[in-house]
N, C-alpha and C positions, 0 to 999 in steps of 0.2 A: 623401179618400174618393171624390171624383168623378174622380180621375185613374186610370182603369183602363188597363191596357196595351192595345195595339192588339188588337182582336178581343175585348176584355173585355166589351163590351156583349152579345156572344153566348155568353159563358162562364157557365154556370149556377153554378159555384163562386164566381166573382167577384161575381155578382149576389147570391148567398146571403150572402157576407161583407159586402157593401155594405148589405143589408137588416138584417142582424144588428147591424152597427155603428150604423146609424141608430137602431134601436130602443134600443140601449144608451145612446146619447147622449140620446135623448128622455127616458129614465128618469132620467138624471143631471140634466137641466134641469127636470124636473117639480117644481113646488113641493109641499111637504108638505101632506098632507090631501086631495089629489085622488085619492081611492081608486079611483073608477070608471075614470079614464084609466089609472092605474097597473095595474089589473087587466087592462085591454084590452091594454096594451103587453106585459105579462108573458105573457099568453095568446098573443099574436102571436109573440113571441120563441120560446115553447115549440113552437108549430106549425111555424115555419120550421125550427127545429133538428130536430124530429122528421122532417119531410119530407126534409131533407138526409140525416139518418142512414139513413132507409129507402132512399133512392136509392143511397147508398153501399153498403149491405148487398146490395141487389139486384144492383148491378154486380159485387160480389165473388162472389156466388153464381153469376151467369152465367159469370164468368170461370173459376171452379173447375169448373163442370160441362162447360165446353167444352174443357177440357184433357184 
């Protein structure tokens, strides 16, 4: 996970994948019954994914309107 290709530290997609992977791993390691932390991790995962999706959508719209 920490082995990004050269320039990956400045790559928003690489950082998105790194964050998503870290949250998924944290969810796997979380002991049963820790509902508050589980909810926080799920919310964070949802927010990261939504931000990524919106960014991709905006890029596609800009690309289609500039052609």
